PDB file of N, CA, C and O in Angstrom:
ATOM      1  N   MET A   1      83.849  14.406  -0.040  1.00  0.00           N
ATOM      2  CA  MET A   1      83.725  13.584   1.144  1.00  0.00           C
ATOM      3  C   MET A   1      82.537  12.641   0.961  1.00  0.00           C
ATOM      4  O   MET A   1      81.438  13.091   0.635  1.00  0.00           O
ATOM      5  N   LYS A   2      82.744  11.337   1.166  1.00  0.00           N
ATOM      6  CA  LYS A   2      81.692  10.343   0.996  1.00  0.00           C
ATOM      7  C   LYS A   2      80.990  10.125   2.325  1.00  0.00           C
ATOM      8  O   LYS A   2      81.636   9.927   3.354  1.00  0.00           O
ATOM      9  N   VAL A   3      79.649  10.162   2.296  1.00  0.00           N
ATOM     10  CA  VAL A   3      78.844   9.920   3.488  1.00  0.00           C
ATOM     11  C   VAL A   3      78.532   8.425   3.533  1.00  0.00           C
ATOM     12  O   VAL A   3      78.046   7.880   2.542  1.00  0.00           O
ATOM     13  N   PRO A   4      78.798   7.742   4.658  1.00  0.00           N
ATOM     14  CA  PRO A   4      78.516   6.309   4.745  1.00  0.00           C
ATOM     15  C   PRO A   4      77.033   6.019   4.485  1.00  0.00           C
ATOM     16  O   PRO A   4      76.161   6.774   4.915  1.00  0.00           O
ATOM     17  N   GLY A   5      76.754   4.904   3.767  1.00  0.00           N
ATOM     18  CA  GLY A   5      75.374   4.503   3.497  1.00  0.00           C
ATOM     19  C   GLY A   5      74.757   5.180   2.288  1.00  0.00           C
ATOM     20  O   GLY A   5      73.568   5.002   2.028  1.00  0.00           O
ATOM     21  N   THR A   6      75.544   5.959   1.536  1.00  0.00           N
ATOM     22  CA  THR A   6      75.008   6.600   0.330  1.00  0.00           C
ATOM     23  C   THR A   6      75.736   6.059  -0.883  1.00  0.00           C
ATOM     24  O   THR A   6      76.877   5.607  -0.785  1.00  0.00           O
ATOM     25  N   LYS A   7      75.077   6.107  -2.020  1.00  0.00           N
ATOM     26  CA  LYS A   7      75.739   5.706  -3.253  1.00  0.00           C
ATOM     27  C   LYS A   7      75.436   6.725  -4.334  1.00  0.00           C
ATOM     28  O   LYS A   7      74.431   7.435  -4.286  1.00  0.00           O
ATOM     29  N   LYS A   8      76.323   6.779  -5.304  1.00  0.00           N
ATOM     30  CA  LYS A   8      76.181   7.734  -6.394  1.00  0.00           C
ATOM     31  C   LYS A   8      75.040   7.291  -7.301  1.00  0.00           C
ATOM     32  O   LYS A   8      74.966   6.126  -7.690  1.00  0.00           O
ATOM     33  N   THR A   9      74.152   8.221  -7.636  1.00  0.00           N
ATOM     34  CA  THR A   9      73.035   7.940  -8.524  1.00  0.00           C
ATOM     35  C   THR A   9      73.396   8.403  -9.924  1.00  0.00           C
ATOM     36  O   THR A   9      73.766   9.559 -10.130  1.00  0.00           O
ATOM     37  N   GLU A  10      73.286   7.496 -10.883  1.00  0.00           N
ATOM     38  CA  GLU A  10      73.550   7.845 -12.281  1.00  0.00           C
ATOM     39  C   GLU A  10      72.257   8.305 -12.924  1.00  0.00           C
ATOM     40  O   GLU A  10      71.227   7.645 -12.786  1.00  0.00           O
ATOM     41  N   HIS A  11      72.295   9.415 -13.619  1.00  0.00           N
ATOM     42  CA  HIS A  11      71.132   9.912 -14.352  1.00  0.00           C
ATOM     43  C   HIS A  11      71.171   9.360 -15.765  1.00  0.00           C
ATOM     44  O   HIS A  11      72.223   9.373 -16.403  1.00  0.00           O
ATOM     45  N   PRO A  12      70.024   8.868 -16.270  1.00  0.00           N
ATOM     46  CA  PRO A  12      70.029   8.365 -17.651  1.00  0.00           C
ATOM     47  C   PRO A  12      70.394   9.477 -18.623  1.00  0.00           C
ATOM     48  O   PRO A  12      69.978  10.625 -18.464  1.00  0.00           O
ATOM     49  N   LYS A  13      71.168   9.121 -19.618  1.00  0.00           N
ATOM     50  CA  LYS A  13      71.597  10.118 -20.602  1.00  0.00           C
ATOM     51  C   LYS A  13      70.478  10.371 -21.592  1.00  0.00           C
ATOM     52  O   LYS A  13      69.828   9.436 -22.059  1.00  0.00           O
ATOM     53  N   GLN A  14      70.254  11.641 -21.913  1.00  0.00           N
ATOM     54  CA  GLN A  14      69.255  12.008 -22.905  1.00  0.00           C
ATOM     55  C   GLN A  14      69.932  12.093 -24.260  1.00  0.00           C
ATOM     56  O   GLN A  14      71.128  12.368 -24.354  1.00  0.00           O
ATOM     57  N   SER A  15      69.166  11.856 -25.295  1.00  0.00           N
ATOM     58  CA  SER A  15      69.712  11.982 -26.637  1.00  0.00           C
ATOM     59  C   SER A  15      70.047  13.450 -26.887  1.00  0.00           C
ATOM     60  O   SER A  15      69.446  14.335 -26.278  1.00  0.00           O
ATOM     61  N   PRO A  16      71.000  13.714 -27.777  1.00  0.00           N
ATOM     62  CA  PRO A  16      71.376  15.101 -28.051  1.00  0.00           C
ATOM     63  C   PRO A  16      70.203  15.943 -28.559  1.00  0.00           C
ATOM     64  O   PRO A  16      70.190  17.161 -28.378  1.00  0.00           O
ATOM     65  N   ALA A  17      69.227  15.303 -29.189  1.00  0.00           N
ATOM     66  CA  ALA A  17      68.085  16.039 -29.726  1.00  0.00           C
ATOM     67  C   ALA A  17      67.136  16.504 -28.631  1.00  0.00           C
ATOM     68  O   ALA A  17      66.341  17.416 -28.860  1.00  0.00           O
ATOM     69  N   GLY A  18      67.200  15.900 -27.446  1.00  0.00           N
ATOM     70  CA  GLY A  18      66.303  16.273 -26.355  1.00  0.00           C
ATOM     71  C   GLY A  18      64.954  15.593 -26.487  1.00  0.00           C
ATOM     72  O   GLY A  18      64.863  14.527 -27.096  1.00  0.00           O
ATOM     73  N   PRO A  19      63.900  16.185 -25.929  1.00  0.00           N
ATOM     74  CA  PRO A  19      62.573  15.570 -25.990  1.00  0.00           C
ATOM     75  C   PRO A  19      62.035  15.548 -27.417  1.00  0.00           C
ATOM     76  O   PRO A  19      62.451  16.352 -28.251  1.00  0.00           O
ATOM     77  N   PRO A  20      61.098  14.617 -27.705  1.00  0.00           N
ATOM     78  CA  PRO A  20      60.561  14.550 -29.066  1.00  0.00           C
ATOM     79  C   PRO A  20      59.835  15.834 -29.447  1.00  0.00           C
ATOM     80  O   PRO A  20      59.189  16.470 -28.614  1.00  0.00           O
ATOM     81  N   LYS A  21      59.951  16.199 -30.700  1.00  0.00           N
ATOM     82  CA  LYS A  21      59.287  17.404 -31.187  1.00  0.00           C
ATOM     83  C   LYS A  21      58.071  17.001 -32.010  1.00  0.00           C
ATOM     84  O   LYS A  21      58.036  15.906 -32.571  1.00  0.00           O
ATOM     85  N   GLY A  22      57.083  17.870 -32.086  1.00  0.00           N
ATOM     86  CA  GLY A  22      55.906  17.577 -32.889  1.00  0.00           C
ATOM     87  C   GLY A  22      54.895  16.760 -32.112  1.00  0.00           C
ATOM     88  O   GLY A  22      54.748  16.929 -30.901  1.00  0.00           O
ATOM     89  N   LYS A  23      54.201  15.881 -32.803  1.00  0.00           N
ATOM     90  CA  LYS A  23      53.126  15.107 -32.196  1.00  0.00           C
ATOM     91  C   LYS A  23      53.665  13.879 -31.478  1.00  0.00           C
ATOM     92  O   LYS A  23      54.668  13.294 -31.887  1.00  0.00           O
ATOM     93  N   VAL A  24      52.993  13.502 -30.416  1.00  0.00           N
ATOM     94  CA  VAL A  24      53.298  12.284 -29.685  1.00  0.00           C
ATOM     95  C   VAL A  24      52.027  11.447 -29.602  1.00  0.00           C
ATOM     96  O   VAL A  24      50.927  11.971 -29.781  1.00  0.00           O
ATOM     97  N   LYS A  25      52.169  10.168 -29.335  1.00  0.00           N
ATOM     98  CA  LYS A  25      51.017   9.274 -29.290  1.00  0.00           C
ATOM     99  C   LYS A  25      50.614   9.040 -27.833  1.00  0.00           C
ATOM    100  O   LYS A  25      51.464   8.775 -26.983  1.00  0.00           O
ATOM    101  N   PHE A  26      49.299   9.140 -27.547  1.00  0.00           N
ATOM    102  CA  PHE A  26      48.742   8.835 -26.244  1.00  0.00           C
ATOM    103  C   PHE A  26      47.793   7.659 -26.401  1.00  0.00           C
ATOM    104  O   PHE A  26      47.052   7.588 -27.381  1.00  0.00           O
ATOM    105  N   GLU A  27      47.806   6.755 -25.466  1.00  0.00           N
ATOM    106  CA  GLU A  27      46.830   5.670 -25.451  1.00  0.00           C
ATOM    107  C   GLU A  27      46.030   5.823 -24.167  1.00  0.00           C
ATOM    108  O   GLU A  27      46.576   5.730 -23.067  1.00  0.00           O
ATOM    109  N   VAL A  28      44.719   6.059 -24.318  1.00  0.00           N
ATOM    110  CA  VAL A  28      43.867   6.348 -23.165  1.00  0.00           C
ATOM    111  C   VAL A  28      42.654   5.434 -23.204  1.00  0.00           C
ATOM    112  O   VAL A  28      42.036   5.260 -24.255  1.00  0.00           O
ATOM    113  N   TYR A  29      42.313   4.853 -22.068  1.00  0.00           N
ATOM    114  CA  TYR A  29      41.121   4.032 -21.951  1.00  0.00           C
ATOM    115  C   TYR A  29      40.071   4.827 -21.210  1.00  0.00           C
ATOM    116  O   TYR A  29      40.381   5.470 -20.207  1.00  0.00           O
ATOM    117  N   GLY A  30      38.831   4.799 -21.682  1.00  0.00           N
ATOM    118  CA  GLY A  30      37.800   5.578 -21.023  1.00  0.00           C
ATOM    119  C   GLY A  30      36.413   5.108 -21.374  1.00  0.00           C
ATOM    120  O   GLY A  30      36.233   4.048 -21.974  1.00  0.00           O
ATOM    121  N   GLU A  31      35.440   5.897 -20.999  1.00  0.00           N
ATOM    122  CA  GLU A  31      34.029   5.575 -21.177  1.00  0.00           C
ATOM    123  C   GLU A  31      33.418   6.251 -22.396  1.00  0.00           C
ATOM    124  O   GLU A  31      32.659   5.626 -23.136  1.00  0.00           O
ATOM    125  N   GLU A  32      33.743   7.529 -22.611  1.00  0.00           N
ATOM    126  CA  GLU A  32      33.169   8.299 -23.711  1.00  0.00           C
ATOM    127  C   GLU A  32      34.215   9.264 -24.234  1.00  0.00           C
ATOM    128  O   GLU A  32      35.189   9.573 -23.548  1.00  0.00           O
ATOM    129  N   MET A  33      34.008   9.740 -25.454  1.00  0.00           N
ATOM    130  CA  MET A  33      34.884  10.756 -26.014  1.00  0.00           C
ATOM    131  C   MET A  33      34.031  11.773 -26.767  1.00  0.00           C
ATOM    132  O   MET A  33      33.102  11.410 -27.488  1.00  0.00           O
ATOM    133  N   ILE A  34      34.359  13.039 -26.591  1.00  0.00           N
ATOM    134  CA  ILE A  34      33.685  14.128 -27.308  1.00  0.00           C
ATOM    135  C   ILE A  34      34.781  14.979 -27.930  1.00  0.00           C
ATOM    136  O   ILE A  34      35.782  15.276 -27.279  1.00  0.00           O
ATOM    137  N   GLU A  35      34.603  15.369 -29.170  1.00  0.00           N
ATOM    138  CA  GLU A  35      35.537  16.274 -29.821  1.00  0.00           C
ATOM    139  C   GLU A  35      34.897  17.646 -29.877  1.00  0.00           C
ATOM    140  O   GLU A  35      33.790  17.792 -30.395  1.00  0.00           O
ATOM    141  N   LYS A  36      35.584  18.663 -29.347  1.00  0.00           N
ATOM    142  CA  LYS A  36      35.061  20.021 -29.320  1.00  0.00           C
ATOM    143  C   LYS A  36      36.163  21.008 -29.635  1.00  0.00           C
ATOM    144  O   LYS A  36      37.346  20.673 -29.569  1.00  0.00           O
ATOM    145  N   ARG A  37      35.778  22.224 -29.976  1.00  0.00           N
ATOM    146  CA  ARG A  37      36.725  23.313 -30.191  1.00  0.00           C
ATOM    147  C   ARG A  37      36.720  24.196 -28.949  1.00  0.00           C
ATOM    148  O   ARG A  37      35.662  24.500 -28.400  1.00  0.00           O
ATOM    149  N   VAL A  38      37.908  24.606 -28.511  1.00  0.00           N
ATOM    150  CA  VAL A  38      38.032  25.480 -27.343  1.00  0.00           C
ATOM    151  C   VAL A  38      37.614  26.883 -27.748  1.00  0.00           C
ATOM    152  O   VAL A  38      38.015  27.371 -28.805  1.00  0.00           O
ATOM    153  N   LYS A  39      36.807  27.538 -26.911  1.00  0.00           N
ATOM    154  CA  LYS A  39      36.334  28.896 -27.189  1.00  0.00           C
ATOM    155  C   LYS A  39      36.973  29.888 -26.226  1.00  0.00           C
ATOM    156  O   LYS A  39      37.346  29.536 -25.107  1.00  0.00           O
ATOM    157  N   GLN A  40      37.093  31.134 -26.678  1.00  0.00           N
ATOM    158  CA  GLN A  40      37.664  32.202 -25.861  1.00  0.00           C
ATOM    159  C   GLN A  40      36.776  32.469 -24.647  1.00  0.00           C
ATOM    160  O   GLN A  40      35.549  32.484 -24.744  1.00  0.00           O
ATOM    161  N   SER A  41      37.428  32.680 -23.504  1.00  0.00           N
ATOM    162  CA  SER A  41      36.714  33.021 -22.273  1.00  0.00           C
ATOM    163  C   SER A  41      37.627  33.935 -21.455  1.00  0.00           C
ATOM    164  O   SER A  41      38.416  33.453 -20.642  1.00  0.00           O
ATOM    165  N   GLY A  42      37.528  35.227 -21.661  1.00  0.00           N
ATOM    166  CA  GLY A  42      38.417  36.169 -20.967  1.00  0.00           C
ATOM    167  C   GLY A  42      39.844  35.970 -21.447  1.00  0.00           C
ATOM    168  O   GLY A  42      40.118  36.064 -22.643  1.00  0.00           O
ATOM    169  N   ASN A  43      40.770  35.690 -20.506  1.00  0.00           N
ATOM    170  CA  ASN A  43      42.176  35.474 -20.847  1.00  0.00           C
ATOM    171  C   ASN A  43      42.517  33.991 -20.960  1.00  0.00           C
ATOM    172  O   ASN A  43      43.694  33.633 -20.944  1.00  0.00           O
ATOM    173  N   SER A  44      41.526  33.134 -21.071  1.00  0.00           N
ATOM    174  CA  SER A  44      41.784  31.696 -21.172  1.00  0.00           C
ATOM    175  C   SER A  44      40.806  31.061 -22.148  1.00  0.00           C
ATOM    176  O   SER A  44      40.072  31.763 -22.843  1.00  0.00           O
ATOM    177  N   GLY A  45      40.796  29.733 -22.202  1.00  0.00           N
ATOM    178  CA  GLY A  45      39.892  29.014 -23.086  1.00  0.00           C
ATOM    179  C   GLY A  45      38.885  28.220 -22.289  1.00  0.00           C
ATOM    180  O   GLY A  45      39.083  27.955 -21.103  1.00  0.00           O
ATOM    181  N   ARG A  46      37.795  27.838 -22.949  1.00  0.00           N
ATOM    182  CA  ARG A  46      36.733  27.110 -22.257  1.00  0.00           C
ATOM    183  C   ARG A  46      36.176  26.028 -23.177  1.00  0.00           C
ATOM    184  O   ARG A  46      36.035  26.231 -24.383  1.00  0.00           O
ATOM    185  N   VAL A  47      35.863  24.871 -22.586  1.00  0.00           N
ATOM    186  CA  VAL A  47      35.189  23.786 -23.282  1.00  0.00           C
ATOM    187  C   VAL A  47      34.007  23.374 -22.416  1.00  0.00           C
ATOM    188  O   VAL A  47      34.175  23.072 -21.235  1.00  0.00           O
ATOM    189  N   TYR A  48      32.815  23.362 -22.998  1.00  0.00           N
ATOM    190  CA  TYR A  48      31.629  22.930 -22.269  1.00  0.00           C
ATOM    191  C   TYR A  48      31.448  21.434 -22.450  1.00  0.00           C
ATOM    192  O   TYR A  48      31.551  20.917 -23.562  1.00  0.00           O
ATOM    193  N   LEU A  49      31.180  20.749 -21.363  1.00  0.00           N
ATOM    194  CA  LEU A  49      30.961  19.303 -21.370  1.00  0.00           C
ATOM    195  C   LEU A  49      29.559  18.998 -20.877  1.00  0.00           C
ATOM    196  O   LEU A  49      28.936  19.840 -20.231  1.00  0.00           O
ATOM    197  N   PRO A  50      29.048  17.801 -21.171  1.00  0.00           N
ATOM    198  CA  PRO A  50      27.693  17.456 -20.749  1.00  0.00           C
ATOM    199  C   PRO A  50      27.536  17.495 -19.226  1.00  0.00           C
ATOM    200  O   PRO A  50      28.476  17.170 -18.500  1.00  0.00           O
ATOM    201  N   PRO A  51      26.369  17.885 -18.744  1.00  0.00           N
ATOM    202  CA  PRO A  51      26.171  17.988 -17.289  1.00  0.00           C
ATOM    203  C   PRO A  51      26.311  16.647 -16.565  1.00  0.00           C
ATOM    204  O   PRO A  51      26.627  16.631 -15.376  1.00  0.00           O
ATOM    205  N   ASP A  52      26.086  15.528 -17.249  1.00  0.00           N
ATOM    206  CA  ASP A  52      26.244  14.239 -16.564  1.00  0.00           C
ATOM    207  C   ASP A  52      27.719  13.877 -16.363  1.00  0.00           C
ATOM    208  O   ASP A  52      28.020  12.874 -15.716  1.00  0.00           O
ATOM    209  N   TRP A  53      28.639  14.676 -16.907  1.00  0.00           N
ATOM    210  CA  TRP A  53      30.067  14.467 -16.673  1.00  0.00           C
ATOM    211  C   TRP A  53      30.543  15.183 -15.409  1.00  0.00           C
ATOM    212  O   TRP A  53      31.682  14.979 -14.990  1.00  0.00           O
ATOM    213  N   ILE A  54      29.716  16.001 -14.802  1.00  0.00           N
ATOM    214  CA  ILE A  54      30.102  16.751 -13.598  1.00  0.00           C
ATOM    215  C   ILE A  54      30.497  15.768 -12.501  1.00  0.00           C
ATOM    216  O   ILE A  54      29.792  14.795 -12.233  1.00  0.00           O
ATOM    217  N   GLY A  55      31.625  16.040 -11.882  1.00  0.00           N
ATOM    218  CA  GLY A  55      32.126  15.186 -10.805  1.00  0.00           C
ATOM    219  C   GLY A  55      32.984  14.027 -11.287  1.00  0.00           C
ATOM    220  O   GLY A  55      33.550  13.301 -10.470  1.00  0.00           O
ATOM    221  N   HIS A  56      33.093  13.840 -12.608  1.00  0.00           N
ATOM    222  CA  HIS A  56      33.914  12.751 -13.152  1.00  0.00           C
ATOM    223  C   HIS A  56      35.300  13.259 -13.505  1.00  0.00           C
ATOM    224  O   HIS A  56      35.500  14.457 -13.707  1.00  0.00           O
ATOM    225  N   HIS A  57      36.250  12.348 -13.579  1.00  0.00           N
ATOM    226  CA  HIS A  57      37.634  12.652 -13.920  1.00  0.00           C
ATOM    227  C   HIS A  57      37.758  12.618 -15.445  1.00  0.00           C
ATOM    228  O   HIS A  57      37.371  11.632 -16.071  1.00  0.00           O
ATOM    229  N   VAL A  58      38.292  13.685 -16.047  1.00  0.00           N
ATOM    230  CA  VAL A  58      38.445  13.754 -17.502  1.00  0.00           C
ATOM    231  C   VAL A  58      39.893  14.089 -17.852  1.00  0.00           C
ATOM    232  O   VAL A  58      40.634  14.607 -17.016  1.00  0.00           O
ATOM    233  N   LYS A  59      40.292  13.793 -19.089  1.00  0.00           N
ATOM    234  CA  LYS A  59      41.597  14.151 -19.607  1.00  0.00           C
ATOM    235  C   LYS A  59      41.395  14.913 -20.899  1.00  0.00           C
ATOM    236  O   LYS A  59      40.560  14.530 -21.719  1.00  0.00           O
ATOM    237  N   ILE A  60      42.141  15.978 -21.093  1.00  0.00           N
ATOM    238  CA  ILE A  60      42.032  16.794 -22.295  1.00  0.00           C
ATOM    239  C   ILE A  60      43.349  16.666 -23.059  1.00  0.00           C
ATOM    240  O   ILE A  60      44.421  16.864 -22.487  1.00  0.00           O
ATOM    241  N   ILE A  61      43.272  16.337 -24.347  1.00  0.00           N
ATOM    242  CA  ILE A  61      44.472  16.222 -25.187  1.00  0.00           C
ATOM    243  C   ILE A  61      44.296  17.150 -26.374  1.00  0.00           C
ATOM    244  O   ILE A  61      43.317  17.042 -27.112  1.00  0.00           O
ATOM    245  N   ARG A  62      45.250  18.069 -26.564  1.00  0.00           N
ATOM    246  CA  ARG A  62      45.204  18.978 -27.720  1.00  0.00           C
ATOM    247  C   ARG A  62      45.666  18.200 -28.939  1.00  0.00           C
ATOM    248  O   ARG A  62      46.741  17.600 -28.923  1.00  0.00           O
ATOM    249  N   ILE A  63      44.862  18.207 -29.996  1.00  0.00           N
ATOM    250  CA  ILE A  63      45.203  17.419 -31.178  1.00  0.00           C
ATOM    251  C   ILE A  63      45.669  18.255 -32.361  1.00  0.00           C
ATOM    252  O   ILE A  63      46.102  17.683 -33.362  1.00  0.00           O
ATOM    253  N   ASP A  64      45.600  19.573 -32.294  1.00  0.00           N
ATOM    254  CA  ASP A  64      46.158  20.398 -33.371  1.00  0.00           C
ATOM    255  C   ASP A  64      46.749  21.669 -32.823  1.00  0.00           C
ATOM    256  O   ASP A  64      47.265  22.488 -33.583  1.00  0.00           O
TER     257      ASP A  64
END
């Protein structure tokens, strides 16, 4: 039964392979970059950052 005022939405077809596997490329613009190793902290990981970064928005990208 068709409801007046609605139209069929087509979903884009995905390739048979699905999402890309392996590494992907990110392009990020920012102010500073620090490379660190994640350390064990209980049941999770931890990365310490400089105290002047407190309150700022950061992005973390796993590279290996």
